[in-house]
Backbone of each chain as ProteinMPNN parsed JSONL, in Angstrom:
{"seq_chain_A": "MMLSCKETSRLLSQGQDRELAFGERVALRVHLAICNGCRNVSAQFQFLRAAVIKLSDDGSKENSA", "coords_chain_A": {"N_chain_A": [[11.328, -28.627, 15.006], [9.0, -31.01, 13.911], [8.429, -32.233, 10.825], [5.396, -33.19, 9.171], [4.46, -35.513, 6.401], [2.665, -34.296, 4.899], [3.053, -31.602, 5.207], [5.633, -31.497, 4.442], [5.593, -32.027, 1.694], [4.226, -29.832, 0.809], [6.033, -27.884, 1.526], [8.22, -28.617, -0.273], [7.072, -28.184, -2.559], [6.745, -25.322, -2.385], [9.447, -24.579, -2.405], [10.424, -24.778, -4.663], [9.437, -22.229, -5.613], [9.782, -20.169, -3.989], [12.42, -18.583, -1.887], [13.361, -20.591, 0.739], [12.992, -20.368, 4.318], [15.795, -20.592, 6.717], [15.238, -22.175, 8.868], [13.139, -23.799, 7.833], [14.326, -25.08, 5.779], [16.427, -26.702, 7.087], [14.324, -28.314, 8.574], [13.08, -29.669, 6.582], [15.354, -31.066, 5.346], [15.819, -32.752, 7.496], [13.598, -34.355, 7.674], [13.469, -35.462, 5.15], [15.741, -37.018, 5.258], [14.671, -39.277, 6.604], [12.615, -40.336, 5.352], [11.447, -42.087, 2.795], [9.077, -42.042, 0.787], [8.77, -39.087, 0.839], [11.132, -38.376, -0.197], [11.131, -39.398, -2.807], [8.936, -37.724, -3.857], [9.986, -35.296, -3.744], [12.135, -35.664, -5.846], [10.36, -36.119, -7.797], [8.924, -33.628, -8.319], [10.916, -32.065, -9.051], [11.637, -33.289, -11.445], [9.149, -32.855, -12.655], [9.389, -30.024, -13.44], [11.661, -30.128, -15.158], [10.376, -31.754, -17.199], [8.176, -30.061, -18.088], [9.652, -28.06, -19.273], [11.086, -29.329, -21.188], [8.856, -30.264, -22.833], [7.957, -27.754, -23.638], [10.383, -26.883, -25.237], [10.355, -28.83, -27.159], [7.811, -28.361, -28.46], [8.291, -25.892, -29.48], [10.203, -26.37, -31.382], [9.066, -28.028, -32.992], [7.204, -26.086, -34.318], [8.839, -24.267, -35.361], [9.979, -25.86, -37.438]], "CA_chain_A": [[10.073, -28.876, 14.66], [9.083, -32.305, 13.106], [7.267, -32.039, 9.859], [4.44, -34.262, 8.623], [4.573, -35.619, 5.043], [1.922, -33.358, 4.175], [3.564, -30.344, 5.426], [6.738, -31.604, 3.512], [5.2, -32.003, 0.188], [3.941, -28.268, 0.596], [7.374, -27.133, 1.454], [8.97, -28.984, -1.455], [6.588, -27.273, -3.695], [7.264, -23.928, -2.246], [10.875, -24.404, -2.339], [10.505, -24.332, -6.146], [8.838, -20.802, -5.954], [10.382, -19.219, -3.03], [13.462, -19.028, -1.056], [12.93, -21.24, 1.842], [13.812, -19.847, 5.325], [16.961, -21.577, 7.169], [14.613, -23.199, 9.732], [12.43, -24.497, 6.812], [15.365, -25.878, 4.859], [16.627, -27.852, 8.008], [13.218, -29.152, 8.891], [13.01, -30.424, 5.321], [16.438, -31.931, 5.254], [15.688, -33.851, 8.624], [12.385, -35.193, 7.392], [13.809, -36.254, 3.889], [16.733, -38.145, 5.738], [13.93, -40.586, 7.423], [11.489, -40.526, 4.623], [11.546, -42.432, 1.457], [8.301, -41.284, 0.152], [8.909, -37.803, 0.466], [12.495, -38.344, -1.042], [10.714, -39.745, -3.926], [8.065, -36.712, -4.225], [11.067, -34.379, -4.164], [12.561, -36.052, -7.143], [9.27, -36.103, -8.894], [8.474, -32.385, -8.388], [12.193, -31.454, -9.952], [11.356, -33.852, -12.712], [8.064, -32.103, -13.375], [9.937, -28.946, -13.884], [12.511, -30.465, -16.329], [9.585, -32.173, -18.128], [7.628, -28.795, -18.548], [10.847, -27.287, -20.052], [11.458, -30.198, -22.591], [7.632, -30.089, -23.593], [8.164, -26.452, -24.228], [11.311, -27.079, -26.459], [9.887, -29.633, -28.289], [6.778, -27.759, -29.001], [8.843, -24.636, -30.43], [11.049, -26.966, -32.442], [7.927, -28.591, -34.097], [6.45, -25.065, -34.835], [9.782, -23.515, -36.317], [10.316, -26.824, -38.293]], "C_chain_A": [[10.016, -30.205, 13.799], [7.868, -32.157, 12.157], [6.618, -33.387, 9.581], [4.778, -34.445, 7.099], [3.689, -34.597, 4.211], [2.537, -32.088, 4.088], [4.97, -30.353, 4.563], [6.511, -31.439, 2.044], [4.719, -30.281, -0.129], [5.224, -27.527, 0.562], [8.302, -27.396, 0.231], [8.558, -28.239, -2.567], [7.118, -25.867, -3.612], [8.602, -23.564, -2.377], [11.196, -24.111, -3.788], [10.001, -22.789, -6.65], [9.153, -19.795, -5.103], [11.672, -19.642, -2.462], [13.061, -19.471, 0.34], [13.687, -20.6, 2.879], [14.828, -21.002, 5.85], [16.201, -22.602, 7.96], [13.691, -24.129, 8.767], [13.352, -25.574, 6.022], [16.014, -27.036, 5.875], [15.596, -28.688, 8.416], [12.966, -30.189, 7.633], [14.126, -31.603, 5.161], [16.251, -33.126, 6.229], [14.607, -34.718, 8.101], [12.862, -36.292, 6.158], [14.814, -37.321, 4.165], [15.864, -39.251, 6.331], [12.876, -40.834, 6.446], [11.395, -40.696, 3.302], [10.351, -41.761, 0.557], [8.292, -39.952, -0.242], [10.213, -37.402, -0.473], [11.892, -38.325, -2.747], [9.73, -38.514, -4.638], [9.042, -35.594, -4.606], [11.581, -34.392, -5.413], [11.552, -35.884, -8.215], [8.864, -34.633, -9.26], [9.718, -31.739, -9.212], [12.0, -32.039, -11.212], [10.299, -33.197, -13.444], [8.613, -30.809, -14.244], [10.637, -29.09, -15.26], [11.578, -30.943, -17.59], [8.719, -31.019, -18.912], [8.494, -28.294, -19.785], [10.905, -28.148, -21.451], [10.217, -30.134, -23.456], [7.764, -28.8, -24.434], [9.067, -26.45, -25.575], [10.862, -27.632, -27.581], [8.822, -29.022, -29.217], [7.44, -26.534, -30.038], [9.548, -25.186, -31.472], [10.153, -27.349, -33.568], [7.359, -27.198, -34.803], [7.622, -24.384, -35.889], [10.25, -24.456, -37.439], [9.382, -26.568, -39.753]], "O_chain_A": [[10.946, -30.452, 13.03], [6.692, -32.008, 12.487], [7.176, -34.474, 9.727], [5.377, -33.52, 6.55], [3.971, -34.178, 3.088], [2.579, -31.484, 3.015], [5.375, -29.308, 4.053], [7.234, -30.751, 1.322], [4.904, -29.701, -1.199], [5.477, -26.675, -0.289], [9.045, -26.52, -0.213], [9.313, -27.728, -3.394], [7.772, -25.311, -4.495], [8.944, -22.384, -2.458], [12.089, -23.328, -4.111], [10.149, -22.314, -7.776], [8.867, -18.626, -5.363], [12.046, -20.815, -2.494], [12.433, -18.687, 1.052], [14.843, -20.244, 2.651], [14.71, -22.168, 5.472], [16.446, -23.797, 7.79], [13.601, -25.308, 9.107], [13.017, -26.727, 5.751], [16.097, -28.196, 5.472], [15.905, -29.857, 8.644], [12.69, -31.377, 7.801], [13.869, -32.781, 4.911], [16.472, -34.288, 5.887], [14.83, -35.928, 8.137], [12.707, -37.514, 6.159], [14.842, -38.365, 3.513], [16.495, -40.282, 6.565], [12.108, -41.724, 6.815], [11.271, -39.723, 2.558], [10.67, -40.985, -0.344], [7.927, -39.575, -1.355], [10.309, -36.442, -1.237], [12.145, -37.498, -3.623], [9.763, -38.369, -5.86], [8.925, -35.013, -5.685], [11.57, -33.382, -6.116], [11.846, -35.557, -9.365], [8.489, -34.4, -10.41], [9.437, -30.875, -10.042], [12.195, -31.297, -12.175], [10.399, -32.961, -14.648], [8.351, -30.607, -15.43], [10.359, -28.428, -16.259], [11.86, -30.649, -18.751], [8.582, -31.032, -20.135], [8.122, -28.167, -20.952], [10.784, -27.658, -22.574], [10.35, -29.974, -24.669], [7.696, -28.772, -25.663], [8.662, -26.125, -26.691], [10.903, -27.16, -28.717], [8.86, -29.106, -30.445], [7.068, -26.362, -31.198], [9.572, -24.554, -32.528], [10.347, -27.107, -34.76], [7.055, -27.333, -35.989], [7.335, -24.039, -37.036], [10.884, -23.955, -38.367], [9.509, -27.333, -40.71]]}, "seq_chain_B": "MQDALLAALSAESSFAGRSNLRTWLTGILKHKIVDTIRRQVRDRPAAEQESGGDDGDFDALFDQRGHWEEAPDAWQQPEGSLQQKQFLAALEACLRDLPERTARVFMMREHLGLETSEICKELGVTATHCWVMLHRARMALRLCLEENWFGKT", "coords_chain_B": {"N_chain_B": [[-25.624, -12.218, -22.651], [-28.238, -11.799, -23.888], [-29.31, -9.463, -22.656], [-27.497, -7.668, -23.922], [-28.421, -7.899, -26.64], [-31.277, -6.978, -26.149], [-30.779, -4.305, -25.326], [-29.458, -3.423, -27.64], [-31.505, -3.506, -29.627], [-33.513, -1.852, -28.564], [-32.262, 0.748, -28.624], [-32.082, 1.028, -31.401], [-33.632, 2.526, -33.144], [-32.609, 5.151, -32.984], [-30.435, 5.142, -34.251], [-31.214, 4.766, -36.899], [-30.635, 4.19, -40.276], [-28.247, 5.338, -40.382], [-26.106, 3.696, -39.786], [-24.517, 0.762, -40.423], [-26.399, -1.978, -39.493], [-25.215, -4.531, -38.598], [-22.742, -4.103, -38.197], [-22.731, -2.287, -36.204], [-24.107, -3.682, -34.182], [-22.485, -5.694, -33.722], [-20.488, -4.233, -32.55], [-21.682, -3.127, -30.193], [-22.159, -5.474, -28.969], [-19.712, -6.489, -28.336], [-18.898, -4.344, -26.603], [-20.525, -5.096, -24.64], [-19.527, -7.574, -24.175], [-16.85, -6.879, -23.228], [-17.291, -5.29, -21.155], [-18.313, -7.526, -19.577], [-16.195, -9.016, -19.276], [-14.422, -7.311, -17.863], [-15.735, -7.212, -15.427], [-15.647, -9.805, -14.533], [-12.792, -9.841, -14.163], [-12.624, -8.218, -12.172], [-14.055, -9.312, -10.196], [-12.716, -11.599, -9.633], [-10.442, -12.009, -7.726], [-11.81, -12.112, -5.179], [-13.377, -14.37, -5.375], [-11.481, -16.206, -6.152], [-10.212, -16.464, -3.77], [-12.115, -17.58, -1.99], [-12.455, -20.001, -3.089], [-10.461, -21.697, -2.171], [-7.986, -21.807, 0.349], [-6.241, -23.597, 0.866], [-4.811, -26.679, 0.547], [-6.867, -28.915, 0.574], [-7.691, -30.605, -1.046], [-6.253, -32.942, -1.316], [-6.056, -34.371, 0.952], [-6.842, -36.869, 1.181], [-4.704, -38.502, 0.702], [-3.208, -38.473, 2.753], [-2.681, -39.747, 6.189], [-4.4, -39.177, 9.605], [-2.392, -38.074, 10.988], [-0.89, -36.879, 9.027], [0.783, -38.319, 7.634], [1.833, -40.336, 4.62], [-0.712, -42.039, 3.369], [-0.241, -44.281, 1.653], [2.96, -44.705, 0.796], [4.629, -42.842, -1.768], [6.135, -44.444, -4.525], [9.401, -44.499, -6.142], [10.013, -42.963, -9.36], [10.575, -44.877, -12.361], [13.209, -44.635, -14.433], [12.947, -41.807, -15.325], [14.356, -39.83, -16.614], [14.943, -41.208, -19.156], [12.322, -41.338, -20.17], [11.757, -38.604, -20.82], [12.586, -38.445, -23.262], [10.861, -39.523, -24.844], [8.128, -39.392, -27.087], [5.693, -40.213, -26.694], [5.543, -40.092, -23.841], [5.561, -37.254, -23.568], [3.119, -36.476, -24.628], [1.462, -37.759, -22.855], [2.17, -36.181, -20.68], [1.101, -33.786, -21.628], [-1.421, -34.176, -21.783], [-2.108, -34.533, -19.115], [-1.544, -32.125, -18.471], [-3.832, -30.679, -19.564], [-5.895, -31.577, -18.301], [-5.746, -30.306, -15.851], [-7.513, -27.923, -13.632], [-8.753, -25.001, -15.289], [-7.737, -22.634, -14.236], [-5.698, -23.4, -12.354], [-4.144, -24.504, -14.064], [-3.158, -22.257, -15.725], [-1.673, -20.729, -13.891], [0.222, -22.574, -13.23], [1.54, -23.012, -15.577], [2.302, -20.182, -16.291], [4.123, -20.056, -14.296], [6.036, -22.49, -14.852], [6.27, -22.612, -17.581], [6.338, -20.158, -18.749], [8.156, -18.969, -17.025], [7.854, -17.18, -15.046], [8.371, -15.121, -12.077], [6.863, -16.063, -8.818], [5.595, -13.744, -7.654], [5.326, -12.065, -9.58], [3.19, -13.384, -10.965], [1.211, -13.57, -9.207], [0.757, -10.903, -8.608], [-0.212, -10.183, -11.356], [-2.435, -11.764, -11.501], [-4.006, -10.894, -9.327], [-3.998, -12.171, -6.727], [-3.093, -13.559, -3.546], [0.386, -14.151, -2.465], [0.302, -16.475, -0.94], [-1.864, -17.983, -1.828], [-1.069, -18.134, -4.517], [1.21, -19.987, -4.111], [-0.309, -22.266, -3.017], [-1.954, -22.922, -5.299], [0.077, -23.705, -7.258], [1.137, -25.78, -5.638], [-1.063, -27.517, -5.795], [-1.175, -28.011, -8.42], [1.104, -29.293, -8.867], [0.903, -31.66, -7.437], [-1.255, -32.822, -8.568], [-0.4, -33.227, -11.059], [1.602, -35.087, -10.638], [0.145, -37.307, -9.74], [-1.509, -37.785, -11.82], [0.606, -38.496, -13.876], [1.63, -40.557, -12.676], [-0.485, -42.418, -12.637], [-0.903, -42.664, -15.474], [1.386, -42.897, -16.702], [3.918, -43.63, -15.392], [3.108, -45.574, -13.571], [2.335, -47.642, -15.121], [3.622, -50.816, -16.342]], "CA_chain_B": [[-25.799, -11.912, -24.185], [-29.497, -11.387, -24.083], [-29.618, -8.024, -22.374], [-27.063, -6.794, -24.986], [-29.41, -7.756, -27.708], [-32.146, -6.051, -25.85], [-30.188, -3.101, -25.529], [-29.304, -3.161, -29.256], [-32.785, -3.384, -30.211], [-34.261, -0.6, -27.988], [-31.457, 1.737, -29.251], [-31.766, 0.751, -32.753], [-34.16, 3.512, -33.922], [-31.895, 6.339, -32.811], [-29.277, 4.958, -35.162], [-31.723, 4.221, -38.136], [-29.971, 4.647, -41.678], [-26.87, 5.931, -40.229], [-25.152, 2.925, -39.584], [-24.68, -0.864, -40.764], [-26.851, -2.638, -38.219], [-24.531, -5.772, -38.146], [-21.408, -3.574, -37.488], [-23.013, -1.493, -34.894], [-24.635, -4.522, -33.145], [-21.281, -6.439, -33.083], [-19.933, -3.202, -31.71], [-22.321, -3.001, -28.917], [-22.015, -6.676, -28.312], [-18.392, -6.471, -27.961], [-18.62, -3.659, -25.639], [-21.029, -5.751, -23.496], [-18.48, -8.698, -23.673], [-15.603, -6.299, -22.561], [-17.873, -5.324, -19.776], [-18.456, -8.756, -18.68], [-14.688, -9.543, -18.892], [-13.844, -6.513, -16.849], [-16.615, -7.599, -14.239], [-15.169, -11.012, -14.178], [-11.395, -9.615, -13.686], [-12.746, -7.467, -10.826], [-14.648, -10.141, -9.062], [-11.902, -12.556, -9.538], [-9.731, -12.131, -6.397], [-12.503, -12.589, -4.155], [-14.022, -15.807, -5.837], [-10.408, -17.101, -5.712], [-9.865, -16.733, -2.258], [-13.1, -18.543, -1.554], [-12.355, -21.513, -3.646], [-9.614, -22.454, -1.38], [-6.81, -21.28, 0.755], [-5.512, -24.547, 1.473], [-4.975, -27.602, -0.399], [-7.439, -29.986, 1.009], [-8.046, -31.82, -2.052], [-5.2, -34.124, -1.356], [-6.05, -34.828, 2.28], [-7.151, -38.487, 1.029], [-3.381, -39.157, 0.45], [-2.489, -38.598, 4.048], [-3.498, -40.127, 7.443], [-4.638, -38.018, 10.439], [-1.119, -37.322, 11.54], [-0.223, -36.201, 8.034], [1.77, -39.187, 6.972], [1.233, -40.929, 3.385], [-1.477, -43.41, 3.56], [0.666, -45.05, 0.761], [4.128, -44.018, 0.474], [4.805, -42.701, -3.065], [7.288, -44.925, -5.14], [10.238, -43.638, -7.212], [9.537, -43.509, -10.828], [11.599, -45.503, -13.037], [13.712, -44.069, -15.626], [12.264, -40.603, -15.748], [15.163, -39.345, -17.723], [14.474, -41.851, -20.433], [10.781, -40.945, -20.545], [11.732, -37.269, -21.463], [13.135, -38.53, -24.694], [9.713, -40.389, -25.681], [7.123, -38.678, -27.703], [4.399, -40.685, -25.958], [5.557, -39.587, -22.618], [5.379, -35.808, -23.618], [1.907, -36.543, -24.922], [0.792, -38.179, -21.556], [2.17, -35.015, -19.991], [0.284, -32.858, -22.174], [-2.833, -34.571, -21.414], [-2.325, -34.268, -17.675], [-1.667, -30.298, -18.133], [-5.142, -30.267, -20.223], [-6.782, -32.163, -17.292], [-6.022, -29.65, -14.718], [-8.61, -27.023, -13.725], [-8.112, -23.965, -16.193], [-7.049, -21.607, -13.347], [-4.723, -23.847, -11.878], [-3.304, -24.65, -15.448], [-2.631, -21.0, -16.137], [-0.912, -20.324, -12.871], [1.394, -23.431, -13.361], [2.317, -22.63, -17.201], [2.895, -19.09, -16.302], [5.436, -20.261, -13.451], [7.074, -23.124, -15.337], [6.423, -22.686, -19.193], [6.875, -18.695, -19.004], [9.377, -18.785, -16.157], [7.603, -15.745, -14.344], [8.385, -15.377, -10.683], [5.612, -16.148, -8.11], [5.377, -12.393, -7.275], [4.775, -11.396, -10.772], [1.957, -14.202, -11.407], [0.274, -13.08, -8.077], [0.318, -9.349, -9.213], [-0.902, -10.264, -12.617], [-3.838, -12.254, -11.306], [-4.663, -10.31, -8.353], [-4.1, -12.922, -5.903], [-1.992, -13.442, -2.571], [1.26, -15.051, -2.619], [0.032, -17.787, -0.347], [-2.956, -18.459, -2.809], [-0.39, -18.738, -5.71], [1.715, -21.225, -3.626], [-1.398, -23.195, -2.769], [-2.245, -23.472, -6.579], [1.232, -24.283, -7.614], [1.339, -26.997, -5.129], [-2.061, -28.224, -6.195], [-0.926, -28.219, -9.878], [2.171, -30.392, -8.994], [0.282, -32.939, -6.864], [-2.356, -33.411, -9.538], [0.35, -33.685, -12.197], [2.259, -36.335, -10.247], [-0.78, -38.291, -9.559], [-1.769, -38.229, -13.263], [1.593, -39.171, -14.48], [1.839, -42.015, -12.063], [-1.532, -43.312, -13.222], [-0.873, -42.942, -16.913], [2.754, -43.315, -17.474], [4.943, -44.529, -14.536], [2.467, -46.764, -12.697], [2.232, -48.878, -16.104], [4.613, -51.583, -16.481]], "C_chain_B": [[-27.2, -11.445, -24.596], [-29.795, -10.129, -23.748], [-28.758, -7.254, -23.336], [-27.999, -6.893, -26.29], [-30.645, -6.911, -27.334], [-31.854, -4.557, -25.936], [-29.978, -2.56, -26.912], [-30.67, -2.649, -29.849], [-33.549, -2.233, -29.797], [-33.433, 0.586, -28.456], [-31.536, 1.771, -30.721], [-32.375, 2.014, -33.539], [-33.341, 4.77, -34.042], [-30.639, 6.3, -33.805], [-29.954, 4.583, -36.755], [-31.0, 4.916, -39.259], [-28.708, 5.221, -41.43], [-25.727, 4.87, -39.99], [-25.599, 1.243, -39.848], [-24.893, -1.541, -39.503], [-25.836, -3.758, -37.593], [-23.324, -5.227, -37.392], [-21.655, -3.031, -36.238], [-23.354, -2.56, -33.777], [-23.414, -5.465, -32.789], [-20.587, -5.446, -32.213], [-20.28, -3.283, -30.353], [-22.19, -4.394, -28.08], [-20.647, -6.904, -27.571], [-18.087, -5.494, -26.663], [-19.186, -4.223, -24.368], [-20.002, -6.944, -22.889], [-17.365, -8.042, -23.037], [-16.137, -6.024, -21.22], [-17.859, -6.405, -18.892], [-17.114, -9.269, -18.379], [-14.326, -8.503, -17.769], [-14.542, -6.92, -15.348], [-15.912, -8.751, -13.544], [-13.655, -10.827, -13.429], [-11.771, -9.152, -12.231], [-12.962, -8.44, -9.795], [-13.699, -11.411, -8.739], [-11.181, -12.998, -8.228], [-10.62, -12.704, -5.2], [-13.01, -13.998, -4.312], [-12.759, -16.629, -5.729], [-10.043, -17.447, -4.448], [-10.879, -17.818, -1.716], [-12.965, -19.876, -2.008], [-11.024, -22.132, -3.174], [-8.371, -21.825, -0.762], [-6.021, -22.161, 1.261], [-5.607, -25.643, 0.355], [-5.67, -29.08, 0.18], [-7.92, -31.114, 0.178], [-7.293, -33.08, -2.107], [-5.179, -34.673, -0.08], [-6.103, -36.49, 2.308], [-5.801, -39.087, 1.016], [-2.754, -39.487, 1.79], [-3.272, -39.225, 5.032], [-3.776, -38.917, 8.206], [-3.515, -37.488, 10.87], [-0.283, -36.903, 10.207], [0.864, -37.011, 7.302], [1.12, -39.727, 5.791], [0.506, -42.106, 3.737], [-0.738, -44.489, 2.68], [1.812, -44.211, 0.411], [4.375, -43.91, -1.258], [6.075, -43.494, -3.534], [8.103, -44.142, -5.963], [9.771, -43.999, -8.606], [10.687, -43.959, -11.503], [11.988, -44.827, -14.281], [13.232, -42.648, -16.16], [13.054, -39.895, -16.75], [14.912, -39.73, -19.22], [13.159, -41.308, -20.965], [10.93, -39.484, -21.1], [11.982, -37.391, -23.008], [11.967, -39.265, -25.672], [8.667, -39.473, -26.056], [5.828, -38.985, -26.659], [4.317, -40.125, -24.651], [5.125, -37.941, -22.579], [3.823, -35.626, -23.968], [1.014, -36.79, -23.69], [0.831, -36.948, -20.908], [1.372, -33.82, -20.321], [-1.104, -32.875, -21.923], [-3.161, -34.469, -20.107], [-2.335, -32.804, -17.571], [-3.037, -29.973, -18.511], [-6.075, -30.645, -19.024], [-6.932, -31.131, -16.012], [-6.971, -28.469, -14.78], [-7.87, -25.77, -14.543], [-7.211, -22.862, -15.354], [-5.819, -22.051, -12.958], [-3.548, -24.011, -13.001], [-2.572, -23.264, -15.518], [-1.802, -20.609, -15.121], [0.436, -21.121, -13.157], [2.203, -23.103, -14.482], [2.843, -21.177, -16.936], [4.282, -19.285, -15.457], [6.532, -21.21, -14.152], [7.194, -23.154, -16.797], [7.156, -21.091, -19.15], [8.082, -18.55, -18.05], [9.166, -17.695, -15.164], [7.773, -16.076, -12.79], [6.936, -15.236, -9.955], [4.979, -14.634, -8.048], [4.77, -11.742, -8.329], [3.296, -12.144, -11.184], [0.996, -13.631, -10.424], [-0.109, -11.827, -8.414], [-0.629, -9.631, -10.445], [-2.392, -10.807, -12.357], [-4.658, -11.7, -10.301], [-4.687, -11.083, -7.356], [-2.787, -12.866, -4.809], [-0.812, -14.215, -2.87], [0.847, -16.524, -2.207], [-0.881, -18.584, -1.226], [-2.147, -19.051, -3.963], [0.406, -20.086, -5.318], [0.87, -22.489, -3.631], [-1.606, -23.837, -4.248], [-1.022, -24.272, -7.457], [1.234, -25.728, -7.116], [0.394, -28.063, -5.49], [-1.815, -28.773, -7.772], [0.053, -29.465, -9.929], [1.55, -31.681, -8.318], [-0.664, -33.581, -7.854], [-1.451, -33.941, -10.723], [1.053, -35.211, -11.804], [1.341, -37.395, -10.009], [-1.19, -38.823, -10.989], [-0.837, -38.956, -14.073], [1.815, -40.569, -14.031], [0.729, -42.897, -12.678], [-1.391, -43.612, -14.838], [0.343, -43.214, -17.551], [3.589, -44.239, -16.504], [4.403, -45.718, -13.909], [2.21, -47.88, -13.884], [3.553, -49.532, -16.412], [4.74, -52.411, -17.773]], "O_chain_B": [[-27.32, -10.738, -25.596], [-30.572, -9.542, -24.501], [-29.197, -6.147, -23.646], [-28.251, -5.856, -26.905], [-31.058, -6.132, -28.193], [-32.572, -3.742, -26.516], [-30.284, -1.418, -27.254], [-30.837, -1.575, -30.427], [-34.223, -1.635, -30.634], [-34.137, 1.564, -28.706], [-30.942, 2.709, -31.253], [-31.736, 2.51, -34.468], [-33.359, 5.412, -35.092], [-29.971, 7.295, -34.082], [-29.23, 4.169, -37.66], [-30.774, 6.124, -39.194], [-28.08, 5.613, -42.412], [-24.542, 5.203, -40.007], [-26.657, 0.683, -39.561], [-24.046, -1.725, -38.629], [-25.652, -3.892, -36.383], [-22.916, -5.652, -36.311], [-20.921, -3.241, -35.272], [-22.97, -2.397, -32.619], [-23.345, -5.966, -31.666], [-20.108, -5.842, -31.15], [-19.466, -3.465, -29.448], [-22.128, -4.46, -26.852], [-20.524, -7.398, -26.451], [-17.219, -5.769, -25.834], [-18.677, -4.032, -23.263], [-19.73, -7.209, -21.718], [-16.835, -8.733, -22.168], [-15.557, -6.444, -20.219], [-17.501, -6.35, -17.716], [-16.892, -9.895, -17.342], [-13.91, -8.979, -16.713], [-13.895, -6.914, -14.301], [-15.623, -8.775, -12.348], [-13.33, -11.437, -12.411], [-11.261, -9.675, -11.24], [-12.314, -8.507, -8.751], [-13.883, -12.127, -7.755], [-11.296, -14.122, -7.739], [-10.234, -13.573, -4.418], [-13.032, -14.738, -3.329], [-12.882, -17.748, -5.23], [-9.626, -18.549, -4.093], [-10.494, -18.803, -1.086], [-13.351, -20.825, -1.325], [-10.545, -23.064, -3.82], [-7.669, -21.242, -1.587], [-5.127, -21.818, 2.035], [-6.365, -25.525, -0.608], [-5.059, -30.148, 0.196], [-8.389, -32.196, 0.529], [-7.599, -34.066, -2.777], [-4.292, -35.501, 0.129], [-5.588, -37.217, 3.157], [-5.752, -40.272, 1.344], [-2.004, -40.438, 2.008], [-4.487, -39.304, 4.85], [-3.528, -37.797, 7.76], [-3.585, -36.301, 11.187], [0.908, -36.613, 10.319], [1.681, -36.514, 6.527], [-0.11, -39.669, 5.775], [1.017, -43.059, 4.325], [-0.7, -45.631, 3.139], [1.683, -43.144, -0.189], [4.284, -44.934, -1.934], [7.115, -43.217, -2.935], [7.627, -43.146, -6.507], [9.263, -45.07, -8.939], [11.776, -43.448, -11.242], [11.142, -44.483, -15.106], [13.161, -42.432, -17.37], [12.479, -39.373, -17.705], [14.738, -38.981, -20.181], [13.027, -40.888, -22.114], [10.081, -39.193, -21.943], [11.62, -36.549, -23.83], [12.086, -39.516, -26.872], [8.319, -38.695, -25.167], [5.181, -38.156, -26.019], [3.243, -39.691, -24.236], [4.448, -37.472, -21.663], [3.29, -34.591, -23.566], [-0.019, -36.147, -23.503], [-0.234, -36.473, -20.515], [1.017, -32.985, -19.49], [-1.847, -31.896, -21.85], [-4.342, -34.323, -19.792], [-3.02, -32.238, -16.72], [-3.559, -29.04, -17.9], [-7.051, -29.919, -18.837], [-7.933, -31.085, -15.297], [-7.248, -28.007, -15.887], [-6.657, -25.568, -14.475], [-6.176, -22.352, -15.784], [-4.839, -21.323, -13.116], [-2.359, -23.726, -12.859], [-1.353, -23.251, -15.35], [-0.906, -19.921, -15.61], [1.523, -20.562, -13.297], [3.418, -22.929, -14.386], [3.951, -20.968, -17.43], [5.349, -18.794, -15.825], [7.723, -20.902, -14.114], [8.185, -23.701, -17.282], [8.329, -20.897, -19.472], [9.034, -17.905, -18.491], [10.107, -17.278, -14.488], [7.374, -17.137, -12.312], [6.04, -14.499, -10.364], [3.821, -14.473, -8.434], [3.835, -10.959, -8.165], [2.384, -11.479, -11.675], [-0.067, -13.201, -10.874], [-1.313, -11.598, -8.53], [-1.798, -9.25, -10.401], [-3.375, -10.338, -12.931], [-5.87, -11.917, -10.289], [-5.677, -10.763, -6.699], [-1.721, -12.306, -5.069], [-1.042, -15.11, -3.684], [0.996, -17.523, -2.911], [-0.682, -19.791, -1.361], [-2.37, -20.183, -4.392], [0.322, -21.105, -6.004], [1.233, -23.553, -4.132], [-1.467, -25.046, -4.432], [-1.215, -25.255, -8.173], [1.308, -26.703, -7.864], [0.723, -29.248, -5.543], [-2.26, -29.846, -8.182], [-0.051, -30.406, -10.717], [1.828, -32.763, -8.836], [-0.801, -34.804, -7.902], [-1.743, -34.991, -11.295], [1.024, -36.216, -12.515], [1.828, -38.523, -10.086], [-1.211, -40.016, -11.291], [-1.187, -39.854, -14.839], [2.104, -41.526, -14.749], [1.001, -43.99, -13.174], [-1.744, -44.679, -15.341], [0.442, -43.666, -18.692], [3.887, -45.401, -16.784], [5.073, -46.732, -13.717], [1.876, -49.007, -13.518], [4.523, -48.838, -16.718], [5.7, -53.166, -17.93]]}, "name": "protein", "num_of_chains": 2, "seq": "MMLSCKETSRLLSQGQDRELAFGERVALRVHLAICNGCRNVSAQFQFLRAAVIKLSDDGSKENSAMQDALLAALSAESSFAGRSNLRTWLTGILKHKIVDTIRRQVRDRPAAEQESGGDDGDFDALFDQRGHWEEAPDAWQQPEGSLQQKQFLAALEACLRDLPERTARVFMMREHLGLETSEICKELGVTATHCWVMLHRARMALRLCLEENWFGKT"}
């Protein structure tokens, strides 16, 4: 199965919310190997998660200070 | 709210002299409000499904074959941005820009760290719909941060 970028962005997001099936992981890996744009989006989705955690941490620090 | 007031006024005589009007009125208004909230909660799943089972709002980013119209660029120095107060303010602004429901699901997931299954159960929506809303949130935040932070040089 050849993924489009649109399907890839959807799977990248779902990968943060559920365990992807083996076939999905393979298809994702194949697509990411050849697609710069989707590799960037993958990194950005991961960064978003870290950023919200950082925002939460800073918020609680300010509240307790 | 208006029918609550009408109901209160028409029932007023039966309570004459027995109750502080304000307290009682407040009480019945609250009951009405609770009813309204209950009704909203009950109706929500259906309305939620209607409002979109797909993420068509981002179709414009892709061509007909589903490839990027304009391939996303890498963000420069994202780790460094995390240390900057202005970046966190920009992120917060982007979160506030999300539709309320989308933001609620996203923050339940990313801020509270709930499992998707717990969130779906809490909100009475399908897992598929939860994933759609989370994807929508991430796509919107990605675009917002690109526009307001990473795209600026």
